[in-house]
C-alpha positions in Angstrom: 6.6 -7.5 6.2 6.5 -6.9 9.9 10.1 -7.8 10.6 11.4 -6.0 7.5 9.6 -2.8 8.7 10.9 -3.1 12.2 14.4 -3.2 10.8 13.8 0.2 9.4 13.0 1.6 12.8 15.2 2.4 15.7 14.3 3.1 19.3 15.2 6.5 20.6 15.5 6.1 24.4 14.2 8.9 26.6 14.0 8.9 30.4 10.4 9.7 31.0 8.3 6.9 29.3 6.1 4.5 31.0 8.3 1.7 29.8 8.3 -1.5 31.8 11.8 -1.7 33.1 12.2 -5.4 33.6 9.5 -6.9 31.4 10.5 -5.0 28.3 13.8 -4.9 26.4 15.9 -2.1 27.6 19.5 -3.2 27.0 20.8 -5.8 24.7 18.6 -8.3 22.9 16.8 -9.9 25.9 14.2 -8.7 28.3 15.8 -7.7 31.6 13.5 -10.1 33.4 15.3 -12.9 31.6 18.8 -11.6 31.8 18.5 -10.7 35.5 15.9 -13.1 36.6 17.2 -13.3 40.2 16.7 -9.7 41.0 13.5 -9.6 39.0 12.1 -12.2 41.5 13.1 -9.8 44.3 11.3 -6.8 42.7 8.0 -5.9 44.5 6.4 -4.2 41.6 6.9 -6.3 38.5 5.5 -3.5 36.3 8.0 -0.8 37.5 9.1 1.7 34.9 12.4 3.3 34.2 11.2 6.5 35.9 10.2 4.5 39.0 13.6 3.1 39.6 16.1 5.5 37.9 16.3 9.2 38.8 18.7 11.5 37.0 20.1 14.6 38.6 23.0 16.9 38.2 25.3 14.5 39.9 24.3 11.5 37.7 21.9 8.7 38.3 20.2 7.7 41.5 18.4 4.3 42.0 15.2 3.7 44.0 14.9 0.0 44.4 12.0 -1.8 46.0 13.0 -5.3 47.1 11.2 -8.1 48.9 14.6 -8.6 50.6 18.0 -7.2 50.1 19.9 -8.9 47.2 22.9 -11.0 48.3 25.1 -13.5 46.7 24.3 -14.1 43.0 21.4 -11.6 43.2 23.8 -8.9 44.4 26.2 -9.7 41.6 23.4 -9.4 39.1 22.4 -6.0 40.6 26.0 -4.7 40.2 26.0 -6.0 36.6 22.7 -4.3 35.9 23.9 -1.0 37.4 27.1 -1.2 35.3 25.1 -1.6 32.1 22.7 1.2 33.0 25.6 3.6 33.8 27.2 3.0 30.4 24.0 3.4 28.6 23.4 6.8 26.9 19.9 8.0 28.0 18.3 10.7 25.9 16.9 14.0 27.1 13.9 14.4 29.3 11.4 13.4 26.6 9.3 10.4 25.7 10.7 7.4 23.9 10.2 7.7 20.1 11.0 5.8 16.9 13.5 6.8 14.3 12.9 5.9 10.7 16.3 4.6 9.4 15.3 4.8 5.7 15.4 8.7 5.7 18.0 11.1 7.0 15.3 13.1 8.9 14.4 10.1 10.9 10.7 10.7 10.1 8.5 8.0 8.7 7.4 8.8 5.1 4.6 6.8 3.7 6.1 6.8 0.2 9.3 5.2 1.5 7.2 2.5 3.3 5.1 1.9 0.2 8.3 1.5 -1.8 9.5 -1.2 0.7 6.2 -3.0 0.6 6.2 -3.0 -3.2 9.8 -4.1 -3.6 10.0 -6.6 -0.9 6.5 -8.0 -0.6 4.1 -7.2 -3.5 6.5 -7.8 -6.4 8.2 -10.9 -5.0 5.0 -12.5 -3.6 2.7 -12.1 -6.7 4.7 -11.4 -9.8 7.6 -9.3 -11.2 5.1 -6.7 -12.4 5.8 -3.2 -11.0 2.9 -1.5 -9.1 1.6 1.4 -11.2 0.1 4.5 -9.7 -2.0 7.3 -11.1 -2.7 10.2 -8.8 -5.6 11.5 -11.0 -7.8 8.4 -10.2 -9.4 7.0 -7.0 -7.5 4.3 -5.2 -10.2 1.8 -6.1 -9.2 2.1 -9.8 -5.5 1.7 -8.9 -6.4 -1.4 -6.9 -8.4 -2.8 -9.8 -5.5 -2.4 -12.2 -3.1 -3.9 -9.7 -5.4 -7.0 -9.4 -6.0 -7.2 -13.1 -2.2 -7.2 -13.9 -1.8 -10.1 -11.5 -4.9 -12.0 -12.6 -6.5 -11.5 -9.2 -10.0 -10.7 -10.4 -12.6 -13.4 -9.7 -13.6 -14.2 -13.2 -15.2 -17.6 -13.7 -12.1 -19.6 -14.8 -10.2 -18.4 -11.7 -13.1 -19.3 -9.5 -13.3 -22.8 -11.1 -9.6 -23.3 -10.5 -10.2 -22.7 -6.8 -12.9 -25.4 -6.6 -15.9 -23.1 -6.5 -18.9 -24.8 -8.0 -20.4 -22.7 -10.9 -23.4 -23.3 -13.1 -21.3 -22.3 -16.1 -17.8 -21.0 -16.8 -19.0 -19.1 -19.9 -18.8 -15.3 -20.1 -21.9 -13.8 -18.3 -22.0 -10.9 -20.8 -21.7 -12.4 -24.2 -22.1 -16.1 -23.4 -19.8 -17.0 -26.4 -16.6 -18.2 -24.7 -15.2 -19.2 -21.4 -14.7 -16.2 -19.2 -11.0 -15.5 -18.6 -9.6 -12.2 -17.5 -8.4 -11.2 -21.0 -11.7 -12.3 -22.6 -13.7 -10.2 -20.1 -11.6 -7.0 -20.5 -10.6 -7.3 -24.2 -12.1 -10.1 -26.3 -15.7 -10.1 -25.2 -18.1 -8.7 -27.8 -19.2 -6.0 -25.4 -15.6 -5.1 -24.5 -14.6 -5.0 -28.2 -17.4 -2.6 -29.0 -16.6 -0.4 -26.0 -12.9 -0.2 -26.9 -13.8 0.6 -30.5 -16.0 3.5 -29.3 -13.3 4.6 -26.8 -10.6 5.0 -29.4 -13.0 6.6 -31.7 -13.7 9.2 -28.9 -9.9 9.7 -28.6 -9.5 9.9 -32.4 -7.0 7.1 -32.3 -7.0 4.5 -35.0 -3.7 2.6 -34.6 -3.9 1.4 -31.0 -4.2 -2.3 -30.4 -4.9 -3.9 -27.0 -3.4 -7.4 -26.9 -3.1 -7.9 -23.1 -4.1 -6.5 -19.7 -0.6 -4.9 -19.5 -1.5 -2.8 -22.6 -4.4 -1.4 -20.7 -2.3 -0.8 -17.6 0.6 0.9 -19.4 -1.5 2.8 -21.9 0.2 4.6 -24.7 3.6 4.1 -23.0 3.6 0.5 -24.1 2.9 1.5 -27.7 5.5 2.2 -30.4 3.6 5.4 -31.6 3.7 8.7 -29.8 0.3 9.9 -28.6 -0.6 13.4 -27.4 -1.7 13.5 -23.7 -0.6 9.9 -22.9 -1.2 10.5 -19.1 -4.8 11.5 -19.7 -5.4 8.7 -22.1 -3.9 6.1 -19.7 -6.2 7.4 -16.9 -9.3 7.2 -19.1 -8.2 3.6 -20.3 -8.1 2.5 -16.6 -11.6 3.9 -16.1 -12.8 2.2 -19.2 -11.5 -1.2 -18.0 -13.0 -0.6 -14.6 -16.4 0.2 -16.2 -16.2 -3.1 -18.2 -15.8 -5.0 -15.0 -18.5 -2.9 -13.3 -21.0 -3.6 -16.1 -20.1 -7.3 -16.0 -21.0 -7.5 -12.3 -24.2 -5.5 -12.8 -25.4 -8.0 -15.4 -24.3 -11.0 -13.3 -25.7 -10.0 -10.0 -28.3 -7.3 -10.7 -29.5 -8.6 -14.0 -29.0 -5.2 -15.5 -26.4 -4.0 -18.0 -26.0 -1.0 -20.2 -25.1 -0.6 -23.9 -21.6 0.1 -24.9 -22.6 3.7 -25.8 -24.1 4.2 -22.4 -21.0 2.8 -20.6 -18.8 5.0 -22.7 -20.7 8.0 -21.4 -20.0 6.8 -17.9 -16.3 6.5 -18.8 -16.3 10.1 -20.1 -18.2 11.6 -17.2 -16.4 9.7 -14.4 -12.9 10.2 -15.8 -13.7 14.0 -16.3 -14.9 14.2 -12.7 -12.1 12.3 -11.1 -9.4 14.1 -13.1 -10.9 17.5 -12.5 -11.2 17.0 -8.7 -7.6 15.7 -8.3 -5.7 18.0 -10.6 -5.5 21.4 -8.9 -3.1 23.0 -11.4 -5.1 22.4 -14.6 -8.8 22.5 -15.5 -10.3 20.4 -18.2 -12.9 21.9 -20.5 -16.1 19.9 -20.4 -16.9 20.3 -24.1 -13.4 19.7 -25.3 -13.1 16.6 -23.1 -16.2 15.0 -24.7 -15.3 16.0 -28.3 -11.5 16.2 -28.6 -9.8 14.8 -25.4 -6.6 14.3 -27.3 -6.3 18.1 -27.6 -6.8 18.8 -23.9 -4.0 20.5 -22.0 -1.2 18.0 -21.2 -0.6 17.1 -17.6 2.8 15.9 -16.5 4.1 13.8 -13.7 0.8 12.0 -12.8 1.7 8.5 -13.8 4.4 6.7 -11.9 5.8 3.4 -10.8 6.6 2.5 -7.2 
């Protein structure tokens, strides 16, 4: 990632930076202390900057050297070669050095462009071919949770067992009926089944089937039927999956868990709060959200892929 990112950046040379003249790369692909090692050994101040040694005036460039002794022989030849390279180099205006972002015509680094590079070159290739999904109506922790769930990166018991972690049992800590896999925990556990049943009853949807984690991540977009408010429904499905995981951890570590009706109330209240805070152009009606969310005002352009 580091080298790919650096290839998207270009140095814009000024004349006023505190850049180390000989220790840092200025011309070509090598540090000047390597390319011109003889005159580097003659330099008194090894930390000299461009501004210390090169002065620009109306007539051109002046040089202010500080040698242990005057260069001669090969050292003098190196000095003439260095001056020749510097003379042909196009210095910028009297400003500090800066970086230019090559991925955009403005030369300014945009975080979206960097996120796209990370997703295309690192996240997808390193973990899976699944695209990274984003939803601007939800907190980042929910997006991270869905990202991890799509790639089977949540520490359910079967995954911990595969990594050699000693567990008392690999059975589901919520229902204790089957081995805890990711899909069992989020979809097939008796608690998860009951919660999803209540969730779709809340949304007045009868024909939506969840077969995999990707069905949760994609929401109605992965379904053959057209649903009103698919963006809002997808956001609330993400919150529901997160609350299943949250309830599972509460029971495992705090020895407390809530009923599916109680967790559904948390899904309703949290999704309402998060969506209302982040959507500045629309306002959800509290009563309508709890009674008929499918009839809430539709919000566009909130669900995207990097």
